[in-house]
C-alpha positions, 0 to 999 in steps of 0.5 A: 458507518459499519465496517463492511460498508466502509470496506465496500466503499473503499473497494469501489473507490479504488476499483474505479481508480484501476487499483489492481485486484491483488492490491485492493485487500491490503490497501483497503485493510490498511486504511480501515485499520487506521480508521478503526484505531482513530488514526484518520491521517492514514485512514479512509478519510485520505481516499480523496487525496489518494484519488487525486494522486492516482489520477495525477500520476503521483501514485501509480497502482500496480508498481512493485519494488525494484532493487537498485543495490543489494548485499546479502544483508541490505537492499536499496529499493525503489517503489516507483511511486507505487502504493505505500501499503503494498510496496512497504510490505514487499520491503518488509518481506525482503528484510525479513528474509535477509534477517532469517538468512543471517540469524 
């Protein structure tokens, strides 16, 4: 399947599952990148599992990190069952900002 066709497939599937538009590019790119690297366990082939989990409420698109406890160099965060591709990036950006402030 050509990459653009795979991208269109992912966008269509996740729009039908009510994934917010601002999360679609990151989710789709992450799945496609994994598939292109041959890591099918994290690629577009898991879309049927993600669909089941979104429909059942195990995964909840649109969630963002909430910080439960924080110091100047650490944070304990909860993703609230949000999409790992987006909430992990939020956590990474938080960690990078803390590292910049204390380097």
